[in-house]
C-alpha positions as CSV (number, residue, x, y, z in Angstrom):
1,M,-7.5,46.1,27.0
2,K,-6.0,46.5,30.4
3,V,-4.5,43.6,32.5
4,I,-4.8,44.5,36.2
5,N,-3.2,42.5,39.1
6,D,-3.7,44.7,42.1
7,V,-7.0,45.1,44.0
8,R,-6.6,48.9,44.5
9,D,-5.8,49.4,40.8
10,M,-8.9,47.3,39.9
11,R,-11.1,49.4,42.2
12,R,-9.8,52.6,40.8
13,W,-10.3,51.5,37.2
14,T,-13.9,50.3,37.7
15,E,-14.8,53.4,39.8
16,R,-13.8,55.6,36.8
17,Q,-16.1,53.5,34.6
18,R,-19.0,54.0,37.0
19,L,-18.4,57.7,37.4
20,A,-18.5,57.9,33.6
21,G,-22.0,56.4,33.7
22,R,-21.0,53.1,32.1
23,R,-22.8,49.8,32.9
24,L,-20.2,47.3,34.1
25,A,-20.3,43.5,33.7
26,L,-18.1,40.9,35.4
27,V,-17.4,37.4,34.0
28,P,-15.6,35.4,36.7
29,T,-13.5,32.5,35.3
30,M,-10.6,30.3,36.4
31,G,-9.0,30.7,33.0
32,Y,-8.1,28.2,30.3
33,L,-10.9,29.8,28.3
34,H,-13.0,27.9,25.8
35,E,-16.1,28.6,23.7
36,G,-18.3,28.3,26.8
37,H,-16.4,31.1,28.5
38,L,-16.5,33.2,25.3
39,S,-20.2,32.8,25.2
40,L,-20.4,34.4,28.7
41,I,-18.2,37.3,27.5
42,R,-20.4,37.9,24.5
43,L,-23.6,37.9,26.6
44,A,-22.0,40.3,29.0
45,R,-21.1,42.6,26.1
46,Q,-24.7,42.6,25.0
47,R,-25.9,43.6,28.5
48,A,-23.2,46.2,29.5
49,D,-20.9,49.0,28.3
50,V,-17.8,47.6,29.9
51,V,-16.7,44.0,30.4
52,V,-14.3,42.8,33.0
53,V,-13.1,39.1,33.0
54,S,-11.5,37.8,36.1
55,I,-9.0,35.0,35.7
56,F,-8.1,33.3,39.0
57,V,-7.6,29.6,39.9
58,N,-9.2,29.8,43.3
59,P,-7.4,27.6,45.8
60,T,-10.1,27.7,48.4
61,Q,-12.6,25.8,46.2
62,F,-10.2,22.8,45.9
63,A,-9.9,20.1,48.5
64,P,-6.3,18.8,49.3
65,N,-6.8,15.7,47.2
66,E,-8.2,17.6,44.2
67,D,-6.6,19.0,41.0
68,L,-5.4,22.5,42.0
69,D,-1.8,21.9,40.9
70,R,-2.7,20.3,37.6
71,Y,-5.6,22.5,36.8
72,P,-4.9,23.8,33.2
73,R,-3.5,27.3,32.9
74,D,-2.5,29.3,29.9
75,F,-2.7,33.1,30.6
76,E,-1.1,34.2,27.3
77,R,-3.8,32.3,25.3
78,D,-6.5,33.6,27.7
79,E,-5.3,37.2,27.3
80,A,-5.4,36.8,23.5
81,L,-8.9,35.4,23.5
82,C,-10.1,38.3,25.8
83,R,-8.6,40.8,23.4
84,Q,-10.3,39.1,20.5
85,E,-13.6,39.3,22.2
86,G,-13.3,43.0,23.0
87,V,-12.9,42.6,26.8
88,D,-12.1,46.0,28.4
89,A,-10.1,44.7,31.4
90,V,-8.8,41.4,32.8
91,F,-8.4,41.1,36.5
92,Y,-5.6,38.6,37.1
93,P,-4.6,38.6,40.7
94,S,-2.2,36.2,42.5
95,A,-3.3,33.9,45.3
96,Q,-1.4,36.0,47.7
97,T,-3.3,39.1,46.6
98,M,-6.7,37.5,47.2
99,Y,-5.7,35.5,50.3
100,P,-3.0,37.4,52.2
101,P,-1.3,35.8,55.2
102,H,-3.6,35.1,58.1
103,Y,-6.7,35.3,55.9
104,K,-9.7,34.0,58.0
105,T,-13.0,35.1,56.5
106,Y,-15.3,33.0,54.4
107,V,-18.9,33.2,53.0
108,I,-21.1,30.1,53.4
109,T,-24.5,29.6,51.9
110,E,-26.2,27.1,54.2
111,D,-28.1,24.0,52.9
112,L,-27.7,24.7,49.2
113,S,-24.0,24.0,49.5
114,R,-24.4,20.6,51.2
115,V,-26.2,18.7,48.5
116,L,-25.2,17.5,45.0
117,C,-21.6,18.5,44.4
118,G,-21.4,19.7,48.0
119,K,-21.7,16.1,49.3
120,S,-18.5,14.9,47.7
121,R,-16.8,18.3,47.7
122,P,-17.9,19.7,51.2
123,S,-15.5,22.7,51.2
124,H,-16.0,23.6,47.5
125,F,-18.9,26.1,47.6
126,R,-17.4,27.9,50.6
127,G,-14.5,28.7,48.4
128,V,-16.8,29.7,45.5
129,T,-19.0,32.0,47.4
130,T,-16.0,33.6,49.2
131,I,-14.1,34.4,46.0
132,V,-17.2,35.6,44.2
133,A,-18.1,37.9,47.1
134,K,-14.6,39.3,47.0
135,L,-14.7,39.8,43.3
136,F,-18.1,41.6,43.6
137,N,-16.6,43.9,46.3
138,I,-13.5,44.6,44.2
139,V,-15.0,45.1,40.8
140,R,-18.5,46.4,41.9
141,P,-20.2,45.3,38.7
142,H,-23.8,46.1,37.8
143,L,-24.2,42.5,36.5
144,A,-22.3,39.3,36.5
145,V,-22.6,36.3,34.1
146,F,-22.3,32.7,35.1
147,G,-22.8,29.5,33.0
148,Q,-25.7,27.2,33.5
149,K,-23.3,24.2,33.3
150,D,-22.5,24.9,36.9
151,A,-26.2,25.0,37.8
152,Q,-25.7,24.5,41.5
153,Q,-23.1,27.3,41.6
154,L,-25.5,29.6,39.7
155,I,-28.3,28.9,42.2
156,I,-26.0,29.5,45.1
157,I,-24.6,32.7,43.7
158,K,-28.1,34.0,43.1
159,K,-29.0,33.2,46.7
160,M,-25.8,34.7,48.1
161,T,-26.4,37.9,46.1
162,A,-29.9,38.3,47.4
163,D,-29.1,37.4,51.0
164,L,-26.1,39.8,51.2
165,N,-27.9,42.6,49.4
166,F,-25.4,42.9,46.5
167,D,-26.9,45.3,44.0
168,I,-25.9,43.1,41.1
169,D,-28.0,41.3,38.4
170,I,-26.9,37.7,38.1
171,I,-27.3,36.4,34.5
172,G,-27.3,32.7,33.7
173,A,-25.9,31.7,30.3
174,P,-26.9,28.5,28.4
175,I,-24.6,25.5,28.3
176,V,-22.3,25.4,25.3
177,R,-21.7,21.9,24.0
178,E,-19.3,20.1,21.7
179,A,-20.8,18.7,18.5
180,D,-21.4,15.3,20.2
181,G,-23.2,16.9,23.2
182,L,-20.4,16.9,25.8
183,A,-20.6,20.1,27.8
184,M,-17.6,22.3,27.3
185,S,-15.3,22.3,30.4
186,S,-11.6,23.1,31.0
187,R,-11.4,19.6,32.7
188,N,-12.2,17.9,29.4
189,A,-8.5,18.4,28.6
190,Y,-7.8,15.7,31.2
191,L,-9.7,13.0,29.3
192,N,-7.9,10.4,27.2
193,K,-9.4,9.4,23.8
194,E,-11.5,6.5,25.2
195,E,-12.7,8.5,28.2
196,R,-13.7,11.4,25.9
197,Q,-15.8,9.1,23.8
198,Q,-17.6,7.6,26.7
199,A,-18.2,10.9,28.4
200,T,-21.0,11.7,26.0
201,V,-23.1,9.4,28.1
202,L,-23.7,12.3,30.5
203,Y,-25.6,14.3,27.9
204,K,-27.4,11.2,26.7
205,S,-28.7,10.5,30.2
206,L,-30.1,14.0,30.4
207,Q,-31.7,13.6,27.0
208,L,-33.2,10.4,28.3
209,A,-34.6,12.2,31.3
210,R,-36.2,14.8,29.1
211,R,-37.8,12.2,26.8
212,E,-39.2,10.3,29.8
213,A,-40.7,13.4,31.3
214,E,-42.1,14.7,28.0
215,Q,-43.7,11.3,27.4
216,G,-45.5,11.5,30.7
217,N,-43.2,9.7,33.2
218,R,-43.5,11.7,36.4
219,S,-41.6,9.3,38.7
220,A,-38.2,10.7,39.7
221,K,-37.2,7.4,41.0
222,D,-37.9,5.6,37.8
223,I,-36.2,8.3,35.6
224,K,-33.1,8.2,37.9
225,K,-33.0,4.4,37.6
226,K,-33.0,4.6,33.8
227,M,-30.4,7.4,33.8
228,T,-28.2,5.5,36.1
229,A,-28.4,2.3,34.0
230,L,-27.5,4.3,30.8
231,I,-24.5,5.9,32.5
232,E,-23.3,2.6,33.9
233,S,-23.4,1.2,30.4
234,A,-20.2,3.2,29.8
235,P,-17.5,0.9,31.3
236,L,-15.2,3.8,32.4
237,A,-17.9,5.8,34.1
238,R,-18.1,6.0,37.9
239,I,-21.1,7.8,39.1
240,D,-20.9,10.4,41.9
241,Y,-24.6,11.3,41.7
242,V,-27.7,11.3,39.5
243,E,-30.4,13.6,40.9
244,L,-33.7,15.3,40.1
245,V,-34.1,18.3,42.3
246,D,-36.1,21.5,42.8
247,T,-34.4,24.4,40.9
248,Q,-34.7,26.8,43.9
249,T,-34.1,24.6,47.0
250,L,-32.1,21.8,45.4
251,T,-34.2,19.3,47.4
252,A,-34.9,15.9,45.8
253,K,-38.2,15.5,44.0
254,E,-40.4,12.5,44.0
255,R,-42.5,13.7,41.0
256,I,-41.5,15.7,38.0
257,E,-43.6,18.8,38.2
258,G,-42.8,22.4,37.5
259,E,-39.2,23.2,37.1
260,T,-36.9,20.3,37.8
261,L,-33.1,20.2,37.6
262,A,-31.7,16.9,36.3
263,A,-28.1,16.9,37.3
264,V,-25.3,14.3,37.0
265,A,-21.7,14.1,38.2
266,V,-19.5,11.2,36.9
267,F,-15.9,10.3,37.1
268,F,-13.9,9.1,34.1
269,G,-10.6,8.0,35.6
270,K,-9.6,10.9,37.9
271,T,-11.6,13.4,36.0
272,R,-15.0,14.5,37.5
273,L,-17.5,15.9,35.0
274,I,-20.8,17.5,35.7
275,D,-23.8,18.3,33.5
276,N,-27.5,19.2,33.8
277,T,-30.7,20.2,32.1
278,V,-33.8,21.9,33.4
279,L,-37.1,20.1,32.8
280,N,-39.9,22.6,32.8
281,L,-43.3,20.8,32.6
């Protein structure tokens, strides 16, 4: 496995893979890998001949008051896990490499980036789409794999890829959960014992939404009310949003029909967790 830090070296390496006729997959990550990330790598391996994992804690998707400085990092562990999973190359650039002095260019996906997580993190998706577009241009993969846990991100990346004519297949991978249902996330490491126990209420609220819909409740307002009450029953939970939206436009739904994304974002202390499920009725 190669570890590559330089943009030109990464381009040269992937170009050799392409010239050899190999199908190339990219798995973009911010590191501190867990089983959820490893599931993306395994899916990429099934779909491609060569797998590149990028590890980059992207500063442009963090607001000044967010957790950039304390975001968990452990490159040695990440490198070992990538070797274990048979990754062919890790792209591990510095912030100065990706954003040199006087950097001024950003990619924005209108509308989709202003709702859900975009309301409380207004600059977040500008950073996400910018870094992903840069990674696409550097690595030039045939396909890229993203987790469904970040459902809004996945929808936005698919839209950006189509709108900017990237010839890349975007693959969504299922959410990987702990035994008690909590979606795996690097930020789970921030939770203390009590917060960790109460955080399972996110998944329970999504299960409630699914049960309500499957039992014939089509009122988004009523289901959201019940989800909110359940989450608020956890004393440490502070809701950012509880929403039921269209899976393409992310616009709020009044009735649960067709594909509906049930999405939640909740704070436990300073830690903001997100989760979602797709209701397909």
